[in-house]
C-alpha positions in Angstrom: -11.4 -0.1 -13.2 -10.9 1.3 -9.7 -7.8 2.5 -7.7 -6.9 1.6 -4.1 -4.8 3.5 -2.3 -2.6 3.1 1.5 -1.2 6.5 3.1 1.9 6.2 4.9 3.1 8.9 7.1 7.4 7.3 8.5 8.8 8.9 10.7 12.8 10.5 9.0 15.0 8.0 9.2 12.7 4.6 9.7 12.9 5.5 5.4 14.6 2.7 4.7 13.6 0.5 6.9 10.4 0.8 5.8 11.0 0.2 2.1 12.6 -3.1 3.0 9.2 -3.8 4.5 7.9 -3.5 1.2 11.1 -5.2 -1.3 11.3 -8.3 1.1 7.6 -9.1 1.5 6.5 -11.7 -1.7 3.8 -10.5 -3.3 0.9 -12.7 -4.7 -0.9 -9.6 -5.8 -1.3 -11.3 -9.7 -2.6 -14.8 -8.4 -6.0 -12.5 -7.8 -8.0 -12.3 -10.9 -8.5 -8.4 -11.1 -5.5 -7.0 -10.4 -3.8 -4.8 -12.9 -0.9 -3.4 -11.6 1.1 -2.5 -8.7 3.1 0.6 -6.8 4.8 2.0 -4.2 5.5 6.6 -4.5 7.5 8.0 -2.3 6.7 11.9 -1.4 7.8 14.8 0.8 9.6 14.7 3.0 7.9 16.9 6.0 10.9 18.2 7.7 9.0 20.1 10.4 6.3 17.5 11.3 9.4 14.5 11.1 8.0 12.2 8.2 7.9 10.7 5.2 5.2 10.5 3.2 4.2 7.3 1.3 1.9 5.3 -0.2 0.6 2.0 -2.0 -1.2 2.2 -5.2 -3.0 -1.3 -7.2 -5.1 -1.1 -10.3 -7.9 -3.2 -10.0 -10.7 -4.2 -13.0 -13.4 -3.3 -10.8 -13.9 -2.5 -7.2 -15.7 -5.9 -6.6 -11.4 -6.9 -7.4 -10.5 -5.3 -4.9 -12.6 -6.6 -1.8 -12.2 -9.9 -2.4 -8.5 -9.2 -2.2 -9.0 -8.4 1.2 -11.0 -11.6 1.9 -8.2 -13.4 0.3 -5.7 -15.9 2.1 -3.6 -13.9 -0.1 -4.1 -10.6 1.7 -3.8 -12.7 4.8 -0.3 -13.4 3.9 0.6 -10.2 3.3 -0.5 -8.5 6.2 0.5 -11.3 8.7 3.3 -10.5 9.9 2.5 -6.5 10.2 3.7 -4.2 13.7 6.4 -7.0 14.0 9.3 -4.2 11.9 10.6 -1.7 13.0 9.4 1.0 10.8 8.3 4.3 12.6 5.0 5.0 11.1 2.9 8.1 12.0 -0.1 7.0 12.8 -2.4 4.1 10.9 -2.2 4.3 7.2 -5.3 5.7 5.4 -7.4 4.1 2.6 -8.6 5.4 -0.3 -10.5 4.3 -2.5 -11.2 5.9 -6.5 -13.8 4.1 -8.6 -12.6 5.5 -12.8 -14.9 7.8 -14.5 -12.9 8.7 -17.8 -10.4 6.3 -19.5 -8.2 7.2 -22.0 
């Protein structure tokens, strides 16, 4: 099992626009071999720093399945309009990948 996460810092006041991008996106993840699940998570708002933390979280059967996604037509389609939204990001997304050590 492999978990891929991107952490996003979204400027306070831009949360609705960020969530709308994800809600309006046509997901083609289920077309890919090895895809298990997707979640968009909303974390804490850091008032003094001026952002809300989000994470996109996908589960894959293997790291190879995830890498295949990053090279796929579905990936290119999902990201083709990146940067053309009214979302105000604080920095770039931060990727974190994890291989499962123990499953229960």
